[in-house]
Every structure is written in C-alpha cells, then in structure tokens.
mmCIF file as gemmi writes it, N, C-alpha and C atoms, coordinates in Angstrom:
data_model
loop_
_atom_site.group_PDB
_atom_site.id
_atom_site.type_symbol
_atom_site.label_atom_id
_atom_site.label_alt_id
_atom_site.label_comp_id
_atom_site.label_asym_id
_atom_site.label_entity_id
_atom_site.label_seq_id
_atom_site.pdbx_PDB_ins_code
_atom_site.Cartn_x
_atom_site.Cartn_y
_atom_site.Cartn_z
_atom_site.occupancy
_atom_site.B_iso_or_equiv
_atom_site.pdbx_formal_charge
_atom_site.auth_seq_id
_atom_site.auth_asym_id
_atom_site.pdbx_PDB_model_num
ATOM 1 N N . UNK Axp A 1 ? 0.929 2.621 1.398 1 0 ? 1 A 1
ATOM 2 C CA . UNK Axp A 1 ? 1.775 2.901 0.266 1 0 ? 1 A 1
ATOM 3 C C . UNK Axp A 1 ? 1.345 1.986 -0.865 1 0 ? 1 A 1
ATOM 4 N N . UNK Axp A 2 ? 1.432 2.487 -2.093 1 0 ? 2 A 1
ATOM 5 C CA . UNK Axp A 2 ? 1.146 1.669 -3.266 1 0 ? 2 A 1
ATOM 6 C C . UNK Axp A 2 ? 2.378 1.669 -4.157 1 0 ? 2 A 1
ATOM 7 N N . UNK Axp A 3 ? 2.693 0.486 -4.693 1 0 ? 3 A 1
ATOM 8 C CA . UNK Axp A 3 ? 3.775 0.35 -5.658 1 0 ? 3 A 1
ATOM 9 C C . UNK Axp A 3 ? 3.198 -0.332 -6.887 1 0 ? 3 A 1
ATOM 10 N N . UNK Axp A 4 ? 3.45 0.257 -8.041 1 0 ? 4 A 1
ATOM 11 C CA . UNK Axp A 4 ? 3.017 -0.331 -9.304 1 0 ? 4 A 1
ATOM 12 C C . UNK Axp A 4 ? 4.222 -1.006 -9.943 1 0 ? 4 A 1
ATOM 13 N N . UNK Axp A 5 ? 4.065 -2.284 -10.278 1 0 ? 5 A 1
ATOM 14 C CA . UNK Axp A 5 ? 5.123 -3.048 -10.921 1 0 ? 5 A 1
ATOM 15 C C . UNK Axp A 5 ? 4.756 -3.266 -12.38 1 0 ? 5 A 1
ATOM 16 N N . UNK Axp A 6 ? 5.764 -3.186 -13.258 1 0 ? 6 A 1
ATOM 17 C CA . UNK Axp A 6 ? 5.491 -3.499 -14.648 1 0 ? 6 A 1
ATOM 18 C C . UNK Axp A 6 ? 5.645 -4.994 -14.883 1 0 ? 6 A 1
ATOM 19 N N . UNK Axp A 7 ? 5.462 -5.431 -16.092 1 0 ? 7 A 1
ATOM 20 C CA . UNK Axp A 7 ? 5.395 -6.84 -16.435 1 0 ? 7 A 1
ATOM 21 C C . UNK Axp A 7 ? 6.652 -7.625 -16.041 1 0 ? 7 A 1
ATOM 22 N N . UNK Axp A 8 ? 7.818 -6.982 -16.026 1 0 ? 8 A 1
ATOM 23 C CA . UNK Axp A 8 ? 9.036 -7.705 -15.654 1 0 ? 8 A 1
ATOM 24 C C . UNK Axp A 8 ? 9.334 -7.613 -14.163 1 0 ? 8 A 1
ATOM 25 N N . UNK Axp A 9 ? 8.313 -7.26 -13.367 1 0 ? 9 A 1
ATOM 26 C CA . UNK Axp A 9 ? 8.367 -7.298 -11.904 1 0 ? 9 A 1
ATOM 27 C C . UNK Axp A 9 ? 9.315 -6.269 -11.297 1 0 ? 9 A 1
ATOM 28 N N . UNK Axp A 10 ? 9.585 -5.184 -12.019 1 0 ? 10 A 1
ATOM 29 C CA . UNK Axp A 10 ? 10.392 -4.103 -11.457 1 0 ? 10 A 1
ATOM 30 C C . UNK Axp A 10 ? 9.464 -2.993 -10.98 1 0 ? 10 A 1
ATOM 31 N N . UNK Axp A 11 ? 9.747 -2.432 -9.81 1 0 ? 11 A 1
ATOM 32 C CA . UNK Axp A 11 ? 8.901 -1.321 -9.36 1 0 ? 11 A 1
ATOM 33 C C . UNK Axp A 11 ? 8.94 -0.186 -10.378 1 0 ? 11 A 1
ATOM 34 N N . UNK Axp A 12 ? 7.783 0.338 -10.687 1 0 ? 12 A 1
ATOM 35 C CA . UNK Axp A 12 ? 7.675 1.399 -11.667 1 0 ? 12 A 1
ATOM 36 C C . UNK Axp A 12 ? 7.413 2.737 -10.983 1 0 ? 12 A 1
ATOM 37 N N . UNK Axp A 13 ? 6.458 2.755 -10.066 1 0 ? 13 A 1
ATOM 38 C CA . UNK Axp A 13 ? 6.076 3.977 -9.358 1 0 ? 13 A 1
ATOM 39 C C . UNK Axp A 13 ? 5.656 3.597 -7.941 1 0 ? 13 A 1
ATOM 40 N N . UNK Axp A 14 ? 6.013 4.434 -6.968 1 0 ? 14 A 1
ATOM 41 C CA . UNK Axp A 14 ? 5.575 4.261 -5.589 1 0 ? 14 A 1
ATOM 42 C C . UNK Axp A 14 ? 4.962 5.568 -5.124 1 0 ? 14 A 1
ATOM 43 N N . UNK Axp A 15 ? 3.87 5.479 -4.365 1 0 ? 15 A 1
ATOM 44 C CA . UNK Axp A 15 ? 3.195 6.675 -3.875 1 0 ? 15 A 1
ATOM 45 C C . UNK Axp A 15 ? 2.591 6.377 -2.509 1 0 ? 15 A 1
ATOM 46 N N . UNK Axp A 16 ? 2.591 7.363 -1.632 1 0 ? 16 A 1
ATOM 47 C CA . UNK Axp A 16 ? 1.976 7.221 -0.311 1 0 ? 16 A 1
ATOM 48 C C . UNK Axp A 16 ? 0.489 7.491 -0.41 1 0 ? 16 A 1
ATOM 49 N N . UNK Axp A 17 ? -0.246 6.963 0.545 1 0 ? 17 A 1
ATOM 50 C CA . UNK Axp A 17 ? -1.696 7.173 0.59 1 0 ? 17 A 1
ATOM 51 C C . UNK Axp A 17 ? -2.063 8.027 1.785 1 0 ? 17 A 1
ATOM 52 N N . UNK Axp A 18 ? -3.183 8.71 1.648 1 0 ? 18 A 1
ATOM 53 C CA . UNK Axp A 18 ? -3.784 9.437 2.756 1 0 ? 18 A 1
ATOM 54 C C . UNK Axp A 18 ? -5.148 8.817 2.991 1 0 ? 18 A 1
ATOM 55 N N . UNK Axp A 19 ? -5.444 8.488 4.25 1 0 ? 19 A 1
ATOM 56 C CA . UNK Axp A 19 ? -6.743 7.909 4.592 1 0 ? 19 A 1
ATOM 57 C C . UNK Axp A 19 ? -7.511 8.928 5.409 1 0 ? 19 A 1
ATOM 58 N N . UNK Axp A 20 ? -8.69 9.296 4.905 1 0 ? 20 A 1
ATOM 59 C CA . UNK Axp A 20 ? -9.556 10.249 5.603 1 0 ? 20 A 1
ATOM 60 C C . UNK Axp A 20 ? -10.994 9.821 5.442 1 0 ? 20 A 1
ATOM 61 N N . UNK Axp A 21 ? -11.721 9.855 6.552 1 0 ? 21 A 1
ATOM 62 C CA . UNK Axp A 21 ? -13.151 9.536 6.527 1 0 ? 21 A 1
ATOM 63 C C . UNK Axp A 21 ? -13.431 8.2 5.855 1 0 ? 21 A 1
ATOM 64 N N . UNK Axp A 22 ? -12.596 7.213 6.116 1 0 ? 22 A 1
ATOM 65 C CA . UNK Axp A 22 ? -12.807 5.873 5.58 1 0 ? 22 A 1
ATOM 66 C C . UNK Axp A 22 ? -12.459 5.701 4.111 1 0 ? 22 A 1
ATOM 67 N N . UNK Axp A 23 ? -11.823 6.684 3.503 1 0 ? 23 A 1
ATOM 68 C CA . UNK Axp A 23 ? -11.452 6.609 2.082 1 0 ? 23 A 1
ATOM 69 C C . UNK Axp A 23 ? -9.938 6.672 1.938 1 0 ? 23 A 1
ATOM 70 N N . UNK Axp A 24 ? -9.42 5.892 1.01 1 0 ? 24 A 1
ATOM 71 C CA . UNK Axp A 24 ? -7.99 5.882 0.726 1 0 ? 24 A 1
ATOM 72 C C . UNK Axp A 24 ? -7.744 6.674 -0.543 1 0 ? 24 A 1
ATOM 73 N N . UNK Axp A 25 ? -6.82 7.632 -0.478 1 0 ? 25 A 1
ATOM 74 C CA . UNK Axp A 25 ? -6.496 8.453 -1.639 1 0 ? 25 A 1
ATOM 75 C C . UNK Axp A 25 ? -5.003 8.318 -1.936 1 0 ? 25 A 1
ATOM 76 N N . UNK Axp A 26 ? -4.666 7.734 -3.069 1 0 ? 26 A 1
ATOM 77 C CA . UNK Axp A 26 ? -3.277 7.585 -3.481 1 0 ? 26 A 1
ATOM 78 C C . UNK Axp A 26 ? -2.823 8.742 -4.358 1 0 ? 26 A 1
ATOM 79 N N . UNK Axp A 27 ? -3.716 9.686 -4.648 1 0 ? 27 A 1
ATOM 80 C CA . UNK Axp A 27 ? -3.358 10.796 -5.519 1 0 ? 27 A 1
ATOM 81 C C . UNK Axp A 27 ? -3.169 10.322 -6.945 1 0 ? 27 A 1
ATOM 82 N N . UNK Axp A 28 ? -2.567 11.147 -7.765 1 0 ? 28 A 1
ATOM 83 C CA . UNK Axp A 28 ? -2.27 10.769 -9.15 1 0 ? 28 A 1
ATOM 84 C C . UNK Axp A 28 ? -1.04 9.889 -9.177 1 0 ? 28 A 1
ATOM 85 N N . UNK Axp A 29 ? -1.177 8.744 -9.772 1 0 ? 29 A 1
ATOM 86 C CA . UNK Axp A 29 ? -0.053 7.811 -9.868 1 0 ? 29 A 1
ATOM 87 C C . UNK Axp A 29 ? 0.365 7.761 -11.328 1 0 ? 29 A 1
ATOM 88 N N . UNK Axp A 30 ? 1.313 8.595 -11.671 1 0 ? 30 A 1
ATOM 89 C CA . UNK Axp A 30 ? 1.784 8.697 -13.045 1 0 ? 30 A 1
ATOM 90 C C . UNK Axp A 30 ? 3.192 8.128 -13.156 1 0 ? 30 A 1
ATOM 91 N N . UNK Axp A 31 ? 3.527 7.665 -14.311 1 0 ? 31 A 1
ATOM 92 C CA . UNK Axp A 31 ? 4.875 7.146 -14.574 1 0 ? 31 A 1
ATOM 93 C C . UNK Axp A 31 ? 5.67 8.235 -15.265 1 0 ? 31 A 1
ATOM 94 N N . UNK Axp A 32 ? 6.647 8.79 -14.567 1 0 ? 32 A 1
ATOM 95 C CA . UNK Axp A 32 ? 7.464 9.89 -15.099 1 0 ? 32 A 1
ATOM 96 C C . UNK Axp A 32 ? 6.6 11.046 -15.582 1 0 ? 32 A 1
ATOM 97 N N . UNK Axp A 33 ? 5.516 11.324 -14.864 1 0 ? 33 A 1
ATOM 98 C CA . UNK Axp A 33 ? 4.638 12.439 -15.18 1 0 ? 33 A 1
ATOM 99 C C . UNK Axp A 33 ? 3.662 12.181 -16.302 1 0 ? 33 A 1
ATOM 100 N N . UNK Axp A 34 ? 3.628 10.964 -16.823 1 0 ? 34 A 1
ATOM 101 C CA . UNK Axp A 34 ? 2.741 10.643 -17.946 1 0 ? 34 A 1
ATOM 102 C C . UNK Axp A 34 ? 1.869 9.436 -17.609 1 0 ? 34 A 1
ATOM 103 N N . UNK Axp A 35 ? 0.84 9.224 -18.418 1 0 ? 35 A 1
ATOM 104 C CA . UNK Axp A 35 ? -0.01 8.047 -18.261 1 0 ? 35 A 1
ATOM 105 C C . UNK Axp A 35 ? 0.801 6.781 -18.531 1 0 ? 35 A 1
ATOM 106 N N . UNK Axp A 36 ? 0.285 5.669 -18.02 1 0 ? 36 A 1
ATOM 107 C CA . UNK Axp A 36 ? 0.929 4.384 -18.275 1 0 ? 36 A 1
ATOM 108 C C . UNK Axp A 36 ? 0.628 3.911 -19.691 1 0 ? 36 A 1
ATOM 109 N N . UNK Axp A 37 ? 1.609 3.28 -20.347 1 0 ? 37 A 1
ATOM 110 C CA . UNK Axp A 37 ? 1.32 2.687 -21.646 1 0 ? 37 A 1
ATOM 111 C C . UNK Axp A 37 ? 0.424 1.45 -21.483 1 0 ? 37 A 1
ATOM 112 N N . UNK Axp A 38 ? -0.226 1.053 -22.556 1 0 ? 38 A 1
ATOM 113 C CA . UNK Axp A 38 ? -1.063 -0.141 -22.535 1 0 ? 38 A 1
ATOM 114 C C . UNK Axp A 38 ? -0.229 -1.328 -22.085 1 0 ? 38 A 1
ATOM 115 N N . UNK Axp A 39 ? -0.797 -2.14 -21.205 1 0 ? 39 A 1
ATOM 116 C CA . UNK Axp A 39 ? -0.09 -3.325 -20.731 1 0 ? 39 A 1
ATOM 117 C C . UNK Axp A 39 ? -0.69 -3.842 -19.449 1 0 ? 39 A 1
ATOM 118 N N . UNK Axp A 40 ? -0.047 -4.863 -18.886 1 0 ? 40 A 1
ATOM 119 C CA . UNK Axp A 40 ? -0.474 -5.48 -17.632 1 0 ? 40 A 1
ATOM 120 C C . UNK Axp A 40 ? 0.488 -5.078 -16.528 1 0 ? 40 A 1
ATOM 121 N N . UNK Axp A 41 ? -0.073 -4.711 -15.384 1 0 ? 41 A 1
ATOM 122 C CA . UNK Axp A 41 ? 0.697 -4.241 -14.244 1 0 ? 41 A 1
ATOM 123 C C . UNK Axp A 41 ? 0.197 -4.927 -12.982 1 0 ? 41 A 1
ATOM 124 N N . UNK Axp A 42 ? 0.968 -4.806 -11.924 1 0 ? 42 A 1
ATOM 125 C CA . UNK Axp A 42 ? 0.578 -5.292 -10.608 1 0 ? 42 A 1
ATOM 126 C C . UNK Axp A 42 ? 0.665 -4.129 -9.633 1 0 ? 42 A 1
ATOM 127 N N . UNK Axp A 43 ? -0.397 -3.937 -8.863 1 0 ? 43 A 1
ATOM 128 C CA . UNK Axp A 43 ? -0.403 -2.923 -7.808 1 0 ? 43 A 1
ATOM 129 C C . UNK Axp A 43 ? -0.274 -3.64 -6.475 1 0 ? 43 A 1
ATOM 130 N N . UNK Axp A 44 ? 0.673 -3.231 -5.662 1 0 ? 44 A 1
ATOM 131 C CA . UNK Axp A 44 ? 0.841 -3.803 -4.327 1 0 ? 44 A 1
ATOM 132 C C . UNK Axp A 44 ? 0.636 -2.687 -3.305 1 0 ? 44 A 1
ATOM 133 N N . UNK Axp A 45 ? -0.361 -2.87 -2.445 1 0 ? 45 A 1
ATOM 134 C CA . UNK Axp A 45 ? -0.664 -1.913 -1.392 1 0 ? 45 A 1
ATOM 135 C C . UNK Axp A 45 ? -0.139 -2.495 -0.088 1 0 ? 45 A 1
ATOM 136 N N . UNK Axp A 46 ? 0.673 -1.711 0.627 1 0 ? 46 A 1
ATOM 137 C CA . UNK Axp A 46 ? 1.239 -2.165 1.892 1 0 ? 46 A 1
ATOM 138 C C . UNK Axp A 46 ? 1.027 -1.111 2.973 1 0 ? 46 A 1
ATOM 139 N N . UNK Axp A 47 ? 0.98 -1.558 4.191 1 0 ? 47 A 1
ATOM 140 C CA . UNK Axp A 47 ? 0.851 -0.67 5.341 1 0 ? 47 A 1
ATOM 141 C C . UNK Axp A 47 ? 2.231 -0.482 5.945 1 0 ? 47 A 1
ATOM 142 N N . UNK Axp A 48 ? 2.646 0.752 6.105 1 0 ? 48 A 1
ATOM 143 C CA . UNK Axp A 48 ? 3.959 1.057 6.667 1 0 ? 48 A 1
ATOM 144 C C . UNK Axp A 48 ? 4.072 0.587 8.107 1 0 ? 48 A 1
ATOM 145 N N . UNK Axp A 49 ? 5.279 0.494 8.584 1 0 ? 49 A 1
ATOM 146 C CA . UNK Axp A 49 ? 5.553 0.09 9.962 1 0 ? 49 A 1
ATOM 147 C C . UNK Axp A 49 ? 4.859 1.03 10.941 1 0 ? 49 A 1
ATOM 148 N N . UNK Axp A 50 ? 4.474 0.513 12.116 1 0 ? 50 A 1
ATOM 149 C CA . UNK Axp A 50 ? 3.756 1.348 13.09 1 0 ? 50 A 1
ATOM 150 C C . UNK Axp A 50 ? 4.479 2.648 13.448 1 0 ? 50 A 1
ATOM 151 N N . UNK Axp A 51 ? 5.788 2.626 13.541 1 0 ? 51 A 1
ATOM 152 C CA . UNK Axp A 51 ? 6.507 3.84 13.955 1 0 ? 51 A 1
ATOM 153 C C . UNK Axp A 51 ? 6.418 4.963 12.915 1 0 ? 51 A 1
ATOM 154 N N . UNK Axp A 52 ? 5.958 4.657 11.697 1 0 ? 52 A 1
ATOM 155 C CA . UNK Axp A 52 ? 5.798 5.675 10.656 1 0 ? 52 A 1
ATOM 156 C C . UNK Axp A 52 ? 4.384 6.261 10.605 1 0 ? 52 A 1
ATOM 157 N N . UNK Axp A 53 ? 3.486 5.739 11.424 1 0 ? 53 A 1
ATOM 158 C CA . UNK Axp A 53 ? 2.083 6.158 11.399 1 0 ? 53 A 1
ATOM 159 C C . UNK Axp A 53 ? 1.83 7.316 12.352 1 0 ? 53 A 1
ATOM 160 N N . UNK Axp A 54 ? 0.742 8.034 12.098 1 0 ? 54 A 1
ATOM 161 C CA . UNK Axp A 54 ? 0.39 9.125 13.013 1 0 ? 54 A 1
ATOM 162 C C . UNK Axp A 54 ? -0.31 8.568 14.258 1 0 ? 54 A 1
ATOM 163 N N . UNK Axp A 55 ? -0.384 9.393 15.294 1 0 ? 55 A 1
ATOM 164 C CA . UNK Axp A 55 ? -0.904 8.946 16.59 1 0 ? 55 A 1
ATOM 165 C C . UNK Axp A 55 ? -2.359 8.484 16.532 1 0 ? 55 A 1
ATOM 166 N N . UNK Axp A 56 ? -3.192 9.134 15.733 1 0 ? 56 A 1
ATOM 167 C CA . UNK Axp A 56 ? -4.595 8.745 15.636 1 0 ? 56 A 1
ATOM 168 C C . UNK Axp A 56 ? -4.736 7.334 15.059 1 0 ? 56 A 1
ATOM 169 N N . UNK Axp A 57 ? -3.942 7.035 14.042 1 0 ? 57 A 1
ATOM 170 C CA . UNK Axp A 57 ? -3.987 5.696 13.455 1 0 ? 57 A 1
ATOM 171 C C . UNK Axp A 57 ? -3.544 4.655 14.471 1 0 ? 57 A 1
ATOM 172 N N . UNK Axp A 58 ? -2.446 4.919 15.168 1 0 ? 58 A 1
ATOM 173 C CA . UNK Axp A 58 ? -1.926 3.978 16.171 1 0 ? 58 A 1
ATOM 174 C C . UNK Axp A 58 ? -2.947 3.766 17.283 1 0 ? 58 A 1
ATOM 175 N N . UNK Axp A 59 ? -3.66 4.815 17.658 1 0 ? 59 A 1
ATOM 176 C CA . UNK Axp A 59 ? -4.684 4.688 18.701 1 0 ? 59 A 1
ATOM 177 C C . UNK Axp A 59 ? -5.738 3.658 18.293 1 0 ? 59 A 1
ATOM 178 N N . UNK Axp A 60 ? -6.103 3.639 17.018 1 0 ? 60 A 1
ATOM 179 C CA . UNK Axp A 60 ? -7.119 2.704 16.531 1 0 ? 60 A 1
ATOM 180 C C . UNK Axp A 60 ? -6.556 1.331 16.17 1 0 ? 60 A 1
ATOM 181 N N . UNK Axp A 61 ? -5.398 1.304 15.528 1 0 ? 61 A 1
ATOM 182 C CA . UNK Axp A 61 ? -4.832 0.047 15.042 1 0 ? 61 A 1
ATOM 183 C C . UNK Axp A 61 ? -4.042 -0.704 16.114 1 0 ? 61 A 1
ATOM 184 N N . UNK Axp A 62 ? -3.56 0.016 17.123 1 0 ? 62 A 1
ATOM 185 C CA . UNK Axp A 62 ? -2.726 -0.595 18.153 1 0 ? 62 A 1
ATOM 186 C C . UNK Axp A 62 ? -1.258 -0.331 17.886 1 0 ? 62 A 1
ATOM 187 N N . UNK Axp A 63 ? -0.478 -0.293 18.945 1 0 ? 63 A 1
ATOM 188 C CA . UNK Axp A 63 ? 0.953 0.01 18.862 1 0 ? 63 A 1
ATOM 189 C C . UNK Axp A 63 ? 1.681 -0.952 17.93 1 0 ? 63 A 1
ATOM 190 N N . UNK Axp A 64 ? 1.292 -2.215 17.934 1 0 ? 64 A 1
ATOM 191 C CA . UNK Axp A 64 ? 1.88 -3.228 17.049 1 0 ? 64 A 1
ATOM 192 C C . UNK Axp A 64 ? 0.809 -3.794 16.123 1 0 ? 64 A 1
ATOM 193 N N . UNK Axp A 65 ? -0.168 -2.953 15.763 1 0 ? 65 A 1
ATOM 194 C CA . UNK Axp A 65 ? -1.287 -3.333 14.888 1 0 ? 65 A 1
ATOM 195 C C . UNK Axp A 65 ? -2.092 -4.498 15.457 1 0 ? 65 A 1
ATOM 196 N N . UNK Axp A 66 ? -2.092 -4.634 16.778 1 0 ? 66 A 1
ATOM 197 C CA . UNK Axp A 66 ? -2.798 -5.752 17.41 1 0 ? 66 A 1
ATOM 198 C C . UNK Axp A 66 ? -4.308 -5.696 17.198 1 0 ? 66 A 1
ATOM 199 N N . UNK Axp A 67 ? -4.863 -4.544 16.862 1 0 ? 67 A 1
ATOM 200 C CA . UNK Axp A 67 ? -6.302 -4.423 16.624 1 0 ? 67 A 1
ATOM 201 C C . UNK Axp A 67 ? -6.691 -4.73 15.18 1 0 ? 67 A 1
ATOM 202 N N . UNK Axp A 68 ? -5.708 -4.953 14.314 1 0 ? 68 A 1
ATOM 203 C CA . UNK Axp A 68 ? -5.987 -5.287 12.924 1 0 ? 68 A 1
ATOM 204 C C . UNK Axp A 68 ? -6.077 -6.799 12.767 1 0 ? 68 A 1
ATOM 205 N N . UNK Axp A 69 ? -7.074 -7.259 12.04 1 0 ? 69 A 1
ATOM 206 C CA . UNK Axp A 69 ? -7.255 -8.692 11.817 1 0 ? 69 A 1
ATOM 207 C C . UNK Axp A 69 ? -7.589 -8.923 10.346 1 0 ? 69 A 1
ATOM 208 N N . UNK Axp A 70 ? -7.577 -10.155 9.943 1 0 ? 70 A 1
ATOM 209 C CA . UNK Axp A 70 ? -7.974 -10.52 8.59 1 0 ? 70 A 1
ATOM 210 C C . UNK Axp A 70 ? -6.844 -11.183 7.825 1 0 ? 70 A 1
ATOM 211 N N . UNK Axp A 71 ? -7.187 -11.663 6.644 1 0 ? 71 A 1
ATOM 212 C CA . UNK Axp A 71 ? -6.239 -12.437 5.838 1 0 ? 71 A 1
ATOM 213 C C . UNK Axp A 71 ? -5.096 -11.609 5.265 1 0 ? 71 A 1
ATOM 214 N N . UNK Axp A 72 ? -5.219 -10.298 5.264 1 0 ? 72 A 1
ATOM 215 C CA . UNK Axp A 72 ? -4.156 -9.45 4.724 1 0 ? 72 A 1
ATOM 216 C C . UNK Axp A 72 ? -3.101 -9.094 5.77 1 0 ? 72 A 1
ATOM 217 N N . UNK Axp A 73 ? -3.351 -9.421 7.031 1 0 ? 73 A 1
ATOM 218 C CA . UNK Axp A 73 ? -2.437 -9.096 8.125 1 0 ? 73 A 1
ATOM 219 C C . UNK Axp A 73 ? -1.511 -10.283 8.379 1 0 ? 73 A 1
ATOM 220 N N . UNK Axp A 74 ? -0.208 -10.008 8.434 1 0 ? 74 A 1
ATOM 221 C CA . UNK Axp A 74 ? 0.777 -11.04 8.743 1 0 ? 74 A 1
ATOM 222 C C . UNK Axp A 74 ? 1.559 -10.623 9.983 1 0 ? 74 A 1
ATOM 223 N N . UNK Axp A 75 ? 1.766 -11.551 10.864 1 0 ? 75 A 1
ATOM 224 C CA . UNK Axp A 75 ? 2.53 -11.28 12.089 1 0 ? 75 A 1
ATOM 225 C C . UNK Axp A 75 ? 3.829 -12.09 12.104 1 0 ? 75 A 1
ATOM 226 N N . UNK Axp A 76 ? 4.308 -12.466 10.947 1 0 ? 76 A 1
ATOM 227 C CA . UNK Axp A 76 ? 5.562 -13.215 10.814 1 0 ? 76 A 1
ATOM 228 C C . UNK Axp A 76 ? 6.707 -12.24 10.603 1 0 ? 76 A 1
ATOM 229 N N . UNK Axp A 77 ? 7.886 -12.626 10.996 1 0 ? 77 A 1
ATOM 230 C CA . UNK Axp A 77 ? 9.064 -11.792 10.723 1 0 ? 77 A 1
ATOM 231 C C . UNK Axp A 77 ? 9.29 -10.728 11.773 1 0 ? 77 A 1
ATOM 232 N N . UNK Axp A 78 ? 9.893 -9.623 11.342 1 0 ? 78 A 1
ATOM 233 C CA . UNK Axp A 78 ? 10.34 -8.567 12.252 1 0 ? 78 A 1
ATOM 234 C C . UNK Axp A 78 ? 9.209 -7.759 12.86 1 0 ? 78 A 1
ATOM 235 N N . UNK Axp A 79 ? 8.058 -7.759 12.247 1 0 ? 79 A 1
ATOM 236 C CA . UNK Axp A 79 ? 6.943 -6.973 12.768 1 0 ? 79 A 1
ATOM 237 C C . UNK Axp A 79 ? 5.695 -7.207 11.942 1 0 ? 79 A 1
ATOM 238 N N . UNK Axp A 80 ? 4.576 -6.65 12.385 1 0 ? 80 A 1
ATOM 239 C CA . UNK Axp A 80 ? 3.324 -6.87 11.669 1 0 ? 80 A 1
ATOM 240 C C . UNK Axp A 80 ? 3.326 -6.152 10.319 1 0 ? 80 A 1
ATOM 241 N N . UNK Axp A 81 ? 2.728 -6.8 9.325 1 0 ? 81 A 1
ATOM 242 C CA . UNK Axp A 81 ? 2.589 -6.188 8.01 1 0 ? 81 A 1
ATOM 243 C C . UNK Axp A 81 ? 1.178 -6.413 7.491 1 0 ? 81 A 1
ATOM 244 N N . UNK Axp A 82 ? 0.795 -5.624 6.544 1 0 ? 82 A 1
ATOM 245 C CA . UNK Axp A 82 ? -0.483 -5.771 5.881 1 0 ? 82 A 1
ATOM 246 C C . UNK Axp A 82 ? -0.235 -5.47 4.413 1 0 ? 82 A 1
ATOM 247 N N . UNK Axp A 83 ? -0.644 -6.385 3.521 1 0 ? 83 A 1
ATOM 248 C CA . UNK Axp A 83 ? -0.434 -6.13 2.103 1 0 ? 83 A 1
ATOM 249 C C . UNK Axp A 83 ? -1.53 -6.759 1.259 1 0 ? 83 A 1
ATOM 250 N N . UNK Axp A 84 ? -1.747 -6.158 0.096 1 0 ? 84 A 1
ATOM 251 C CA . UNK Axp A 84 ? -2.735 -6.606 -0.867 1 0 ? 84 A 1
ATOM 252 C C . UNK Axp A 84 ? -2.15 -6.402 -2.255 1 0 ? 84 A 1
ATOM 253 N N . UNK Axp A 85 ? -2.312 -7.388 -3.131 1 0 ? 85 A 1
ATOM 254 C CA . UNK Axp A 85 ? -1.779 -7.317 -4.49 1 0 ? 85 A 1
ATOM 255 C C . UNK Axp A 85 ? -2.904 -7.54 -5.482 1 0 ? 85 A 1
ATOM 256 N N . UNK Axp A 86 ? -2.909 -6.729 -6.549 1 0 ? 86 A 1
ATOM 257 C CA . UNK Axp A 86 ? -3.941 -6.837 -7.585 1 0 ? 86 A 1
ATOM 258 C C . UNK Axp A 86 ? -3.314 -6.597 -8.959 1 0 ? 86 A 1
ATOM 259 N N . UNK Axp A 87 ? -3.547 -7.508 -9.885 1 0 ? 87 A 1
ATOM 260 C CA . UNK Axp A 87 ? -3.112 -7.309 -11.264 1 0 ? 87 A 1
ATOM 261 C C . UNK Axp A 87 ? -4.176 -6.517 -12.008 1 0 ? 87 A 1
ATOM 262 N N . UNK Axp A 88 ? -3.731 -5.636 -12.915 1 0 ? 88 A 1
ATOM 263 C CA . UNK Axp A 88 ? -4.682 -4.885 -13.728 1 0 ? 88 A 1
ATOM 264 C C . UNK Axp A 88 ? -4.088 -4.622 -15.105 1 0 ? 88 A 1
ATOM 265 N N . UNK Axp A 89 ? -4.966 -4.36 -16.045 1 0 ? 89 A 1
ATOM 266 C CA . UNK Axp A 89 ? -4.556 -4.123 -17.421 1 0 ? 89 A 1
ATOM 267 C C . UNK Axp A 89 ? -5.071 -2.768 -17.884 1 0 ? 89 A 1
ATOM 268 N N . UNK Axp A 90 ? -4.222 -2.051 -18.576 1 0 ? 90 A 1
ATOM 269 C CA . UNK Axp A 90 ? -4.609 -0.761 -19.153 1 0 ? 90 A 1
ATOM 270 C C . UNK Axp A 90 ? -4.741 -0.95 -20.656 1 0 ? 90 A 1
C-alpha cells in the first residue's frame, strides 16, 4: 500500500499495489481525480498484514513474513511490518 502525505503530515491519498513479475504497480495516484499541485510530499509504502495477502505471496514470504529480511522489516509490536518512506517534490 502507498500513502501520500502532504506537507502538514495529513494523509492525502492511499492506494493498493499489485506486484507481478517482480514489478510493483500502484496505478494512477491522483488527488481527488486531479494531478497534485506543486509542493513537497512524502510517500510511505507499507506491506499489509500477512492475513491480507494472497496464498502465493505467503508461500514465498512466510506465514509471519519470516522469509523477509533487511532494514525495512520490523518485528516489533503486534506483528511483522515492512515500510519505506521517501520525500519528493513536484
């Protein structure tokens, strides 16, 4: 899932992703059906909880994402999470 935050840290748009053949597709991410105005934004990409994933993904990632590693994976709290944040300017 991707969430775009505007400068005052309020979520602006959220969209689900589809992963196929090693590519992530978030589709068109528009704000109220229009392009974003000029400014600085933050995009936060997160991986949904395991119970929301399809069986093929769980087969590869593990029931509790135990097969996922790296600095973006956190195993603190109620369950495993994966997130990445990037600031960008339009």
